[in-house]
N, C-alpha and C positions, 0 to 999 in steps of 0.2 A: 312635134312631140307633145303628148298629153302630159299634164302636170303630174299625174299619178305615177308615170313611168320613172320619175326622178326617185321615188321612194320604193320602186319595184313592187307596187301593189296595183290592184285593179281600179281603185277609186279613192280620191282624196277630195274632201270638201274644205275650201278655204273659208275661214270663219268671218273674214272681213266681207261685208255685203257687197261693197263696190270697190273698184280699183282706186277711186279717190280716197277711200278710207285707209289705204295702206301706210300712209305717212303719220298716222295719229297713234301716239303711244297708248291711248285709252283702249285700243283694240286688243292689247295684251290681256285685258280682263276677260274677254270672250274666250280666250284659250285657257286661261287659268280656271275657269268655271267647269271645264270638261273633266269628268272623272277618267283617269287612265293610270296604268302602271308601267307602261313602256313608252319610250319616245323614239322618234326618228329625226335626226338632225341632218340638214342639207347644207353643205359648205361649198364655197367657190374655190377657184384655183389658188387663192391666197389664204385659204382655210378660214375665211370669214363666214359667219352664219348668214345663209340666205333664207332658210325656212326651218320651222320647227313643227313637227307633226306629233300628235298624241294619239296613241293606239288604244281604243276602247274595246268593248265586247265585240266578239266576232271579227276582230281585226280591222274594224272601221277606223279610218284616219281622219282626224280634224287637224288642220294646219293653219299657220300664219306665215306671212312673208315678212322678211326683215332686210330687204335690199334698200328700203327707203326709211327705215328707222332701226334703232338698236333695241334688242330685247331688254326688258326691265330686269332689275336685280332679283325681283321676286320670281320671275319666270326662270331665270338662270338657276336660282337656288332649288327650285322644284325639279329641274332637269338633272341636277347633280344627285338628287335622291332617287332617281329612276334608272332602271336598266334601259339601254337604248342602242341603236345602231347609227352609224354615220355614213352618209353618202356624199358624193362629190359631183359637181357639174360646173361647166363654164358659166360665168356670170351672165354673159351676153345671151346665151341660150336660155338660161333661166328667165331673164327679164322678158324676152320675146314670148316665152310660153305663158308667163303670168298675164301679159297683156292680151294674149289670145284667149286665155281662160275667161277673162272678164268681157272681152269683146264678144265671145260666143254667147255669154249670158245676156248681153245687151241685145244681140240679134234675136234671141228667143223670147225676149220680154217686151221689146219696144215697138211702138207703131212706126211705120215707115213714112217719112215725109214725102210729099210730091217731088217728082224729079225737076230740078232747076237748071238743067244743062242747056245752055244756048250753044249749039255746035260752032257758031261763028266766033265764040269767045276763046276757043281752044288755041287757035293759032296766035291770037293776040297775047294771051297769057303766056304761051310758050316763049314768045319773043321777049316778054318782060323778064322771065326767069333767065333766059340766055344773056340778056343785057346786064344782068346782075352777077351771074356766076361765070360767064364766059365759057372757057373750055375746062374749067375745074369741076369735074363731076364726081370725083372721089372725095366728097365732102360730107359733113354732117349737117343736115338741115332740119329746121322745124317748119311745119305747116300750121301756123297759129290760127285758131278759130277756123278750122279747115272746112267746116260745113260738110257737104257731101263729097269732098275730096277732089275737086277739079284740079287744084294746084298739085296735090299729091300724085294724081294720075300722070300729069305732065312731067313732074320730076322723075317719077319711076321710068317713064319712057326715055328719059335722058340718061338713065343709069344712076340716078340719085335715089337713095332709100331714106326718105324723110321720116321723121317722127311726127305724127299728126295728132292734134288734140282739139276738142271742142266740148262745150257743156250742154249741147243739144243732142239728146240721144236719138231723136227721130231723124235728124239730118245725118248722123253717123250711120244709123241703120240703112238709110238710103244709099250712102256711100259704100257700105258693105254689099248691099244687094246688087249694085251696079259694078262691083269689082274695082272701084276706084281706090278704096281704102283697104289696107292690109291689116287683118286683126292683130298680128304680131307687132305692128308698128303704130297702133292707134290707142289713144287714151281718152276716156270720158272723164274730164276734170274741169274744175274752175280755172280758166286761163290766168286768173290773177295770181295763182299759186304755182305756176309752172316750175319755179326754182326748186320746189319741194319734190318734184317728180323726175328730175333729171339726175342721172348718175354719170354722165359723160359730158365733156365740153361740146359746144356747138359752134360751127363755122359761120352759119348764116341762118336767118329766119325770114319767112314770108308770111304776110297776112293779106289775103286777097279779099277785096270787097268788104272792108270793115264798115260798120254803121248800120243804119243811119245814126249819126251822132246827134243826139238831142240833149237839151239842158238836163233833163231828168236822168239820163244815163251816163253823163260825163264822168262821174266818179268811177263807175265800173270800167268804162273804156280806158280811162287814164291809168288805172291799176293794171289792166291787161297789157297795155303798151309798156308801162314801166317794167312789168315782169319780163316781157320778151326782150326788152333792151338790156336788162340785167344779165341775161344768160347768153347773149350773142352780140358781138361787136358790129356785125353787119345785119341790118334789118331793112326790109322793104315792106311798106304798108300801102295798099291801094284803097281808094274811096271814090265815091261818085261825084263829089263837088269840090271846088277850090276852097270854100270856107272850111269844110271838114279837114282837108289837108293842112290848112293853116292852124287849126286847133291842135292837130297831132304834132305839128312842128313845134308849137308852143310847149306842149307837154314834154317833148324830147329835149328841148333847150333847157327847160327848168330842171331836167335831170342831169345836166352837164354835157349833153351831146351836141353835135353840130350837124343838124339835119338839113336836107335840101328838099324842095318840092318842085315838081315839074309836071307838065301836062302830057298825057298819052292820048294824042288826038285820033288814034286808030279806034278807040273804044268810046262811043258816045254815052254809055250808061254805067257799066260796072266798074271798070278799073281806069277811070278817066284821069284821076289825079293821083300822083305818087308822092309819098314822103319816105325818105330813106336816110340811113346813116351808114357809114363805112368806117 
């Protein structure tokens, strides 16, 4: 479904430039600056506000999303002074459509990274996923730092619908081009802030081929891993070397978790060493 269909109009522009902007309260100011006399409010099945649209000249709608933040008191006051209509939609459908809106924007504006798929890696990575989830495929999973979506592709083939995220738009664009990533289930965000972008609990999380872990990027990677551990009790991270796995194990232990590391001798390069918590 197109976002505009929620408001029963032909076109809606979301004022937040990027999906990653949706959690910031400062974005309310962009909507408040728009002259309008009528509003359109979208609510979910629990009558909580999902989006607010302001109707300008010619029926043009500018809107903001509020599934990741709460509307400011100033915005609510302005809405109370305006005529408006209320529409309703299931929250899950709304969230998928918002992710697709921004994924489509990314596809149209980003360069596409070179393809990184080694076909031999598919069976190996599929086995890793199976070893972690077993026959439990009706689960909520994250593909953390998903890259071009190799892990996402395999989980989808197994009947899992992961939520995927990365901060590299070129890699995501390649994933969309290859059909590995699903626009409705993909986010272009800073992985350190994953907690701000989740609206539902997660059963498990994967991070395939993290690294390379170097001294200069330890702070970033430690925050990414801390973030994913905070939202999921079961986490599997793969790296290329044993020292990298040991570093991740140390970060997890310092967060109060009990990780274990082991060698995946089927893969000599990509997912050679595994660090996991359950």
